[in-house]
MMTF fields as JSON, N, C-alpha, C and O atoms, coordinates in Angstrom:
{
  "mmtfVersion": "1.0.0",
  "mmtfProducer": "UNKNOWN",
  "numBonds": 311,
  "numAtoms": 312,
  "numGroups": 78,
  "numChains": 1,
  "numModels": 1,
  "chainsPerModel": [1],
  "groupsPerChain": [78],
  "chainIdList": ["A"],
  "bondAtomList": [4, 2, 8, 6, 12, 10, 16, 14, 20, 18, 24, 22, 28, 26, 32, 30, 36, 34, 40, 38, 44, 42, 48, 46, 52, 50, 56, 54, 60, 58, 64, 62, 68, 66, 72, 70, 76, 74, 80, 78, 84, 82, 88, 86, 92, 90, 96, 94, 100, 98, 104, 102, 108, 106, 112, 110, 116, 114, 120, 118, 124, 122, 128, 126, 132, 130, 136, 134, 140, 138, 144, 142, 148, 146, 152, 150, 156, 154, 160, 158, 164, 162, 168, 166, 172, 170, 176, 174, 180, 178, 184, 182, 188, 186, 192, 190, 196, 194, 200, 198, 204, 202, 208, 206, 212, 210, 216, 214, 220, 218, 224, 222, 228, 226, 232, 230, 236, 234, 240, 238, 244, 242, 248, 246, 252, 250, 256, 254, 260, 258, 264, 262, 268, 266, 272, 270, 276, 274, 280, 278, 284, 282, 288, 286, 292, 290, 296, 294, 300, 298, 304, 302, 308, 306],
  "bondOrderList": [1, 1, 1, 1, 1, 1, 1, 1, 1, 1, 1, 1, 1, 1, 1, 1, 1, 1, 1, 1, 1, 1, 1, 1, 1, 1, 1, 1, 1, 1, 1, 1, 1, 1, 1, 1, 1, 1, 1, 1, 1, 1, 1, 1, 1, 1, 1, 1, 1, 1, 1, 1, 1, 1, 1, 1, 1, 1, 1, 1, 1, 1, 1, 1, 1, 1, 1, 1, 1, 1, 1, 1, 1, 1, 1, 1, 1],
  "groupList": [{"groupName": "MET", "atomNameList": ["N", "CA", "C", "O"], "elementList": ["N", "C", "C", "O"], "formalChargeList": [0, 0, 0, 0], "bondAtomList": [1, 0, 2, 1, 3, 2], "bondOrderList": [1, 1, 2], "singleLetterCode": "M", "chemCompType": "L-PEPTIDE LINKING"}, {"groupName": "THR", "atomNameList": ["N", "CA", "C", "O"], "elementList": ["N", "C", "C", "O"], "formalChargeList": [0, 0, 0, 0], "bondAtomList": [1, 0, 2, 1, 3, 2], "bondOrderList": [1, 1, 2], "singleLetterCode": "T", "chemCompType": "L-PEPTIDE LINKING"}, {"groupName": "LYS", "atomNameList": ["N", "CA", "C", "O"], "elementList": ["N", "C", "C", "O"], "formalChargeList": [0, 0, 0, 0], "bondAtomList": [1, 0, 2, 1, 3, 2], "bondOrderList": [1, 1, 2], "singleLetterCode": "K", "chemCompType": "L-PEPTIDE LINKING"}, {"groupName": "HIS", "atomNameList": ["N", "CA", "C", "O"], "elementList": ["N", "C", "C", "O"], "formalChargeList": [0, 0, 0, 0], "bondAtomList": [1, 0, 2, 1, 3, 2], "bondOrderList": [1, 1, 2], "singleLetterCode": "H", "chemCompType": "L-PEPTIDE LINKING"}, {"groupName": "ASN", "atomNameList": ["N", "CA", "C", "O"], "elementList": ["N", "C", "C", "O"], "formalChargeList": [0, 0, 0, 0], "bondAtomList": [1, 0, 2, 1, 3, 2], "bondOrderList": [1, 1, 2], "singleLetterCode": "N", "chemCompType": "L-PEPTIDE LINKING"}, {"groupName": "ILE", "atomNameList": ["N", "CA", "C", "O"], "elementList": ["N", "C", "C", "O"], "formalChargeList": [0, 0, 0, 0], "bondAtomList": [1, 0, 2, 1, 3, 2], "bondOrderList": [1, 1, 2], "singleLetterCode": "I", "chemCompType": "L-PEPTIDE LINKING"}, {"groupName": "SER", "atomNameList": ["N", "CA", "C", "O"], "elementList": ["N", "C", "C", "O"], "formalChargeList": [0, 0, 0, 0], "bondAtomList": [1, 0, 2, 1, 3, 2], "bondOrderList": [1, 1, 2], "singleLetterCode": "S", "chemCompType": "L-PEPTIDE LINKING"}, {"groupName": "GLU", "atomNameList": ["N", "CA", "C", "O"], "elementList": ["N", "C", "C", "O"], "formalChargeList": [0, 0, 0, 0], "bondAtomList": [1, 0, 2, 1, 3, 2], "bondOrderList": [1, 1, 2], "singleLetterCode": "E", "chemCompType": "L-PEPTIDE LINKING"}, {"groupName": "LEU", "atomNameList": ["N", "CA", "C", "O"], "elementList": ["N", "C", "C", "O"], "formalChargeList": [0, 0, 0, 0], "bondAtomList": [1, 0, 2, 1, 3, 2], "bondOrderList": [1, 1, 2], "singleLetterCode": "L", "chemCompType": "L-PEPTIDE LINKING"}, {"groupName": "PHE", "atomNameList": ["N", "CA", "C", "O"], "elementList": ["N", "C", "C", "O"], "formalChargeList": [0, 0, 0, 0], "bondAtomList": [1, 0, 2, 1, 3, 2], "bondOrderList": [1, 1, 2], "singleLetterCode": "F", "chemCompType": "L-PEPTIDE LINKING"}, {"groupName": "ALA", "atomNameList": ["N", "CA", "C", "O"], "elementList": ["N", "C", "C", "O"], "formalChargeList": [0, 0, 0, 0], "bondAtomList": [1, 0, 2, 1, 3, 2], "bondOrderList": [1, 1, 2], "singleLetterCode": "A", "chemCompType": "L-PEPTIDE LINKING"}, {"groupName": "CYS", "atomNameList": ["N", "CA", "C", "O"], "elementList": ["N", "C", "C", "O"], "formalChargeList": [0, 0, 0, 0], "bondAtomList": [1, 0, 2, 1, 3, 2], "bondOrderList": [1, 1, 2], "singleLetterCode": "C", "chemCompType": "L-PEPTIDE LINKING"}, {"groupName": "VAL", "atomNameList": ["N", "CA", "C", "O"], "elementList": ["N", "C", "C", "O"], "formalChargeList": [0, 0, 0, 0], "bondAtomList": [1, 0, 2, 1, 3, 2], "bondOrderList": [1, 1, 2], "singleLetterCode": "V", "chemCompType": "L-PEPTIDE LINKING"}, {"groupName": "TYR", "atomNameList": ["N", "CA", "C", "O"], "elementList": ["N", "C", "C", "O"], "formalChargeList": [0, 0, 0, 0], "bondAtomList": [1, 0, 2, 1, 3, 2], "bondOrderList": [1, 1, 2], "singleLetterCode": "Y", "chemCompType": "L-PEPTIDE LINKING"}, {"groupName": "ASP", "atomNameList": ["N", "CA", "C", "O"], "elementList": ["N", "C", "C", "O"], "formalChargeList": [0, 0, 0, 0], "bondAtomList": [1, 0, 2, 1, 3, 2], "bondOrderList": [1, 1, 2], "singleLetterCode": "D", "chemCompType": "L-PEPTIDE LINKING"}, {"groupName": "PRO", "atomNameList": ["N", "CA", "C", "O"], "elementList": ["N", "C", "C", "O"], "formalChargeList": [0, 0, 0, 0], "bondAtomList": [1, 0, 2, 1, 3, 2], "bondOrderList": [1, 1, 2], "singleLetterCode": "P", "chemCompType": "L-PEPTIDE LINKING"}, {"groupName": "GLN", "atomNameList": ["N", "CA", "C", "O"], "elementList": ["N", "C", "C", "O"], "formalChargeList": [0, 0, 0, 0], "bondAtomList": [1, 0, 2, 1, 3, 2], "bondOrderList": [1, 1, 2], "singleLetterCode": "Q", "chemCompType": "L-PEPTIDE LINKING"}, {"groupName": "ARG", "atomNameList": ["N", "CA", "C", "O"], "elementList": ["N", "C", "C", "O"], "formalChargeList": [0, 0, 0, 0], "bondAtomList": [1, 0, 2, 1, 3, 2], "bondOrderList": [1, 1, 2], "singleLetterCode": "R", "chemCompType": "L-PEPTIDE LINKING"}, {"groupName": "GLY", "atomNameList": ["N", "CA", "C", "O"], "elementList": ["N", "C", "C", "O"], "formalChargeList": [0, 0, 0, 0], "bondAtomList": [1, 0, 2, 1, 3, 2], "bondOrderList": [1, 1, 2], "singleLetterCode": "G", "chemCompType": "PEPTIDE LINKING"}],
  "groupTypeList": [0, 1, 2, 3, 4, 5, 4, 4, 6, 4, 7, 8, 7, 9, 10, 5, 9, 11, 5, 7, 4, 5, 10, 10, 2, 8, 4, 12, 4, 10, 10, 5, 12, 13, 14, 10, 8, 1, 2, 2, 6, 6, 5, 8, 4, 14, 13, 5, 5, 15, 7, 13, 7, 5, 8, 3, 1, 16, 6, 2, 7, 13, 5, 12, 14, 14, 5, 8, 14, 12, 0, 2, 7, 17, 18, 5, 1, 5],
  "groupIdList": [1, 2, 3, 4, 5, 6, 7, 8, 9, 10, 11, 12, 13, 14, 15, 16, 17, 18, 19, 20, 21, 22, 23, 24, 25, 26, 27, 28, 29, 30, 31, 32, 33, 34, 35, 36, 37, 38, 39, 40, 41, 42, 43, 44, 45, 46, 47, 48, 49, 50, 51, 52, 53, 54, 55, 56, 57, 58, 59, 60, 61, 62, 63, 64, 65, 66, 67, 68, 69, 70, 71, 72, 73, 74, 75, 76, 77, 78],
  "secStructList": [7, 7, 7, 7, 7, 7, 7, 1, 2, 2, 2, 2, 2, 2, 2, 2, 2, 2, 2, 2, 2, 2, 2, 2, 2, 2, 6, 1, 7, 2, 2, 2, 2, 2, 2, 2, 2, 2, 6, 1, 7, 7, 2, 0, 0, 0, 0, 0, 6, 6, 6, 2, 2, 2, 2, 6, 6, 1, 7, 2, 2, 2, 2, 2, 2, 2, 2, 2, 2, 2, 2, 2, 2, 6, 6, 7, 7, 7],
  "xCoordList": [-71.035, -71.41, -71.332, -71.518, -71.057, -70.967, -72.353, -73.153, -72.623, -73.919, -73.814, -72.87, -74.775, -74.788, -76.105, -77.174, -76.012, -77.213, -77.574, -76.73, -78.815, -79.26, -78.596, -78.684, -77.929, -77.13, -77.728, -77.31, -78.687, -79.221, -80.645, -81.151, -81.272, -82.672, -82.855, -83.902, -81.853, -81.963, -82.034, -82.847, -81.187, -81.212, -82.512, -83.062, -83.009, -84.27, -85.419, -86.24, -85.478, -86.526, -86.437, -87.463, -85.224, -85.049, -85.513, -86.157, -85.187, -85.629, -87.152, -87.728, -87.798, -89.266, -89.816, -90.784, -89.207, -89.601, -89.55, -90.486, -88.45, -88.294, -89.365, -90.012, -89.553, -90.532, -91.933, -92.658, -92.32, -93.671, -93.904, -94.988, -92.906, -93.085, -93.053, -93.741, -92.275, -92.315, -93.676, -94.276, -94.159, -95.482, -96.568, -97.467, -96.487, -97.486, -97.435, -98.477, -96.231, -96.095, -96.633, -97.246, -96.394, -96.832, -98.247, -98.803, -98.818, -100.157, -100.254, -101.186, -99.265, -99.258, -99.01, -98.652, -99.204, -98.956, -97.458, -96.654, -97.089, -95.673, -94.978, -93.777, -95.696, -95.097, -94.591, -93.587, -95.27, -94.85, -93.522, -92.624, -93.411, -92.169, -91.043, -89.927, -91.326, -90.312, -89.783, -88.574, -90.69, -90.276, -89.409, -88.431, -89.766, -88.995, -87.585, -86.63, -87.46, -86.165, -85.317, -84.126, -85.933, -85.181, -85.179, -84.127, -86.333, -86.419, -86.142, -85.448, -86.68, -86.446, -85.078, -84.539, -84.522, -83.234, -82.611, -83.184, -81.446, -80.825, -80.637, -79.711, -81.522, -81.4, -81.402, -80.682, -82.196, -82.228, -80.848, -80.367, -80.212, -78.933, -77.704, -76.624, -77.829, -76.618, -76.702, -75.773, -77.807, -77.887, -78.451, -77.787, -79.656, -80.318, -79.533, -79.247, -79.189, -78.489, -77.06, -76.656, -76.275, -74.919, -74.904, -73.968, -75.941, -76.006, -76.831, -77.156, -77.168, -78.0, -77.485, -78.259, -76.189, -75.632, -75.888, -76.111, -75.858, -76.11, -77.609, -78.138, -78.281, -79.703, -80.586, -81.477, -80.35, -81.283, -81.258, -82.111, -80.291, -80.242, -81.031, -81.163, -81.552, -82.257, -83.756, -84.25, -84.469, -85.921, -86.592, -86.019, -87.804, -88.565, -88.705, -88.524, -89.025, -89.215, -87.927, -87.954, -86.801, -85.513, -85.22, -84.837, -85.401, -85.112, -85.956, -85.431, -87.261, -88.171, -87.794, -87.69, -87.59, -87.244, -85.896, -85.731, -84.941, -83.622, -83.724, -83.142, -84.454, -84.598, -85.383, -85.058, -86.4, -87.136, -86.231, -86.363, -85.321, -84.345, -83.427, -83.132, -82.98, -82.118, -82.897, -82.359, -84.145, -84.972, -85.107, -84.996, -85.345, -85.491, -84.191, -84.215, -83.057, -81.751, -81.501, -80.858, -82.001, -81.768, -82.899, -82.886, -83.865, -84.943, -85.962, -86.631, -86.082, -87.04, -88.343, -88.365, -89.423, -90.718, -91.692, -91.578, -92.642, -93.707, -95.031, -96.083],
  "yCoordList": [-4.541, -5.273, -6.772, -7.237, -7.494, -8.933, -9.539, -9.152, -10.484, -11.158, -12.415, -13.193, -12.609, -13.77, -14.51, -13.903, -15.808, -16.621, -16.971, -16.912, -17.33, -17.745, -19.073, -20.035, -19.113, -20.274, -21.17, -22.318, -20.666, -21.481, -21.042, -20.059, -21.78, -21.508, -20.166, -19.534, -19.724, -18.42, -17.295, -16.38, -17.36, -16.337, -16.4, -15.362, -17.6, -17.757, -17.164, -16.419, -17.487, -16.942, -15.421, -14.741, -14.882, -13.437, -12.786, -11.737, -13.404, -12.878, -12.832, -11.842, -13.892, -13.942, -12.886, -12.198, -12.759, -11.737, -10.344, -9.557, -10.051, -8.739, -8.513, -7.466, -9.483, -9.365, -9.164, -8.273, -9.988, -9.895, -8.57, -7.996, -8.079, -6.841, -5.603, -4.624, -5.63, -4.539, -4.527, -3.468, -5.704, -5.804, -5.265, -4.552, -5.601, -5.126, -3.604, -2.948, -3.044, -1.593, -0.859, 0.202, -1.44, -0.806, -1.221, -0.7, -2.174, -2.685, -3.268, -2.975, -4.103, -4.789, -6.279, -6.698, -7.061, -8.494, -8.746, -8.052, -9.733, -10.061, -10.439, -10.204, -11.015, -11.384, -10.153, -10.228, -9.033, -7.785, -7.318, -6.878, -7.416, -7.025, -7.968, -7.522, -9.264, -10.238, -9.914, -9.927, -9.624, -9.278, -8.021, -7.946, -7.035, -5.794, -6.043, -5.394, -6.979, -7.253, -8.255, -8.406, -8.946, -9.972, -9.744, -9.836, -9.451, -9.301, -7.871, -7.66, -6.881, -5.471, -5.001, -4.015, -5.7, -5.347, -6.622, -7.706, -6.477, -7.638, -7.35, -7.862, -6.531, -6.11, -7.303, -7.297, -8.314, -9.468, -10.114, -10.379, -10.367, -11.086, -10.204, -10.709, -8.896, -8.08, -7.071, -6.29, -7.085, -6.229, -6.984, -7.083, -7.506, -8.11, -9.32, -9.392, -10.257, -11.465, -11.151, -11.62, -10.372, -10.059, -9.295, -9.434, -8.491, -7.699, -8.379, -7.757, -9.649, -10.386, -10.287, -10.009, -10.509, -10.535, -9.224, -9.236, -8.109, -6.812, -6.528, -6.161, -6.699, -6.322, -7.105, -6.53, -8.408, -9.204, -8.861, -9.326, -8.055, -7.647, -6.361, -5.925, -5.757, -4.476, -4.694, -5.815, -3.614, -3.702, -3.882, -3.552, -4.405, -4.6, -3.286, -3.248, -2.215, -0.913, -0.442, 0.063, -0.605, -0.2, -0.988, -0.413, -2.301, -3.165, -2.764, -2.587, -2.62, -2.259, -0.898, -0.749, 0.086, 1.429, 1.438, 2.134, 0.671, 0.605, 0.026, 0.568, -1.063, -1.68, -0.758, -0.662, -0.087, 0.866, 2.015, 2.506, 2.44, 3.473, 2.98, 3.719, 1.74, 1.167, 1.092, 1.405, 0.682, 0.615, 2.003, 2.152, 3.008, 4.376, 4.855, 5.444, 4.596, 4.983, 4.352, 4.956, 3.157, 2.432, 2.644, 2.067, 3.465, 3.78, 2.664, 2.585, 1.805, 0.688, 1.126, 1.461, 1.12, 1.532, 0.359, -0.578, 0.458, -0.562, 0.151, -0.487],
  "zCoordList": [23.155, 24.349, 24.084, 22.96, 25.126, 25.017, 25.12, 25.971, 24.251, 24.252, 25.111, 24.969, 25.991, 26.871, 26.714, 26.654, 26.651, 26.652, 28.09, 28.984, 28.302, 29.63, 29.964, 29.201, 31.115, 31.476, 32.556, 32.705, 33.3, 34.389, 34.724, 34.183, 35.613, 35.936, 36.645, 36.505, 37.402, 38.067, 37.043, 37.179, 36.02, 34.976, 34.184, 33.816, 33.92, 33.212, 34.024, 33.488, 35.297, 36.17, 36.232, 36.245, 36.27, 36.32, 35.015, 35.037, 33.889, 32.595, 32.535, 32.083, 32.986, 33.002, 33.954, 33.629, 35.118, 36.088, 35.454, 35.591, 34.762, 34.124, 33.07, 33.051, 32.203, 31.117, 31.679, 31.235, 32.654, 33.214, 33.932, 33.829, 34.655, 35.407, 34.511, 34.797, 33.448, 32.478, 31.796, 31.614, 31.42, 30.788, 31.711, 31.265, 32.99, 33.948, 34.074, 34.112, 34.14, 34.281, 33.046, 33.162, 31.864, 30.625, 30.211, 29.244, 30.965, 30.69, 29.281, 28.531, 28.941, 27.648, 27.877, 28.978, 26.833, 26.887, 27.008, 26.386, 27.805, 28.013, 26.71, 26.571, 25.758, 24.465, 23.721, 23.013, 23.872, 23.228, 23.836, 23.118, 25.15, 25.826, 25.423, 25.152, 25.383, 24.975, 23.578, 23.349, 22.651, 21.287, 21.274, 20.53, 22.097, 22.152, 22.69, 22.263, 23.623, 24.257, 23.479, 23.752, 22.504, 21.764, 20.258, 19.624, 19.678, 18.221, 17.769, 16.773, 18.495, 18.143, 18.635, 18.131, 19.611, 20.2, 20.756, 20.652, 21.34, 22.0, 23.489, 24.118, 24.039, 25.437, 26.393, 27.391, 26.099, 27.001, 27.106, 28.208, 25.96, 25.969, 26.085, 26.393, 25.848, 25.992, 27.139, 27.347, 27.878, 29.068, 30.28, 31.312, 30.158, 31.326, 31.858, 33.053, 30.987, 31.443, 31.897, 32.961, 31.13, 31.621, 32.949, 33.737, 33.195, 34.425, 35.522, 36.533, 35.319, 36.276, 37.703, 38.618, 37.908, 39.262, 40.008, 41.219, 39.303, 39.928, 39.987, 41.035, 38.861, 38.784, 39.75, 40.376, 39.88, 40.678, 42.163, 42.92, 42.586, 43.994, 44.249, 45.392, 43.178, 43.294, 43.481, 43.364, 43.77, 43.931, 42.569, 41.531, 42.594, 41.359, 40.6, 39.383, 41.312, 40.669, 40.004, 38.881, 40.693, 40.123, 38.848, 37.83, 38.91, 37.76, 36.563, 35.464, 36.766, 35.676, 35.103, 33.885, 35.957, 35.48, 34.757, 33.755, 35.261, 34.641, 33.228, 32.289, 33.083, 31.758, 30.822, 29.639, 31.333, 30.497, 30.05, 28.929, 30.912, 30.532, 29.417, 28.478, 29.522, 28.476, 27.157, 26.095, 27.232, 26.019, 25.392, 24.175, 26.22, 25.722, 25.062, 23.981, 25.725, 25.181, 23.82, 22.962, 23.62, 22.362, 21.357, 20.27, 21.718, 20.778, 20.607, 19.577, 21.605, 21.545, 22.206, 23.39, 21.434, 21.973, 21.958, 21.168, 22.862, 22.945, 22.801, 22.837]
}
């Protein structure tokens, strides 16, 4: 997969939105989710940011569930 860095404020806001909403769903601190998406894996830069154009048009529930599915597929647990 291609790794993408955050390029603009929209992508940054979306990354924060994803992290905060996953944390809320799992009832954990957002820092734990951030570490899982960046240090334990590269999901933030090789999935969330590259798929921003598609993902940001979906519902909050879809986005959170989709990212949790990707984490599960890659063996990333929180």
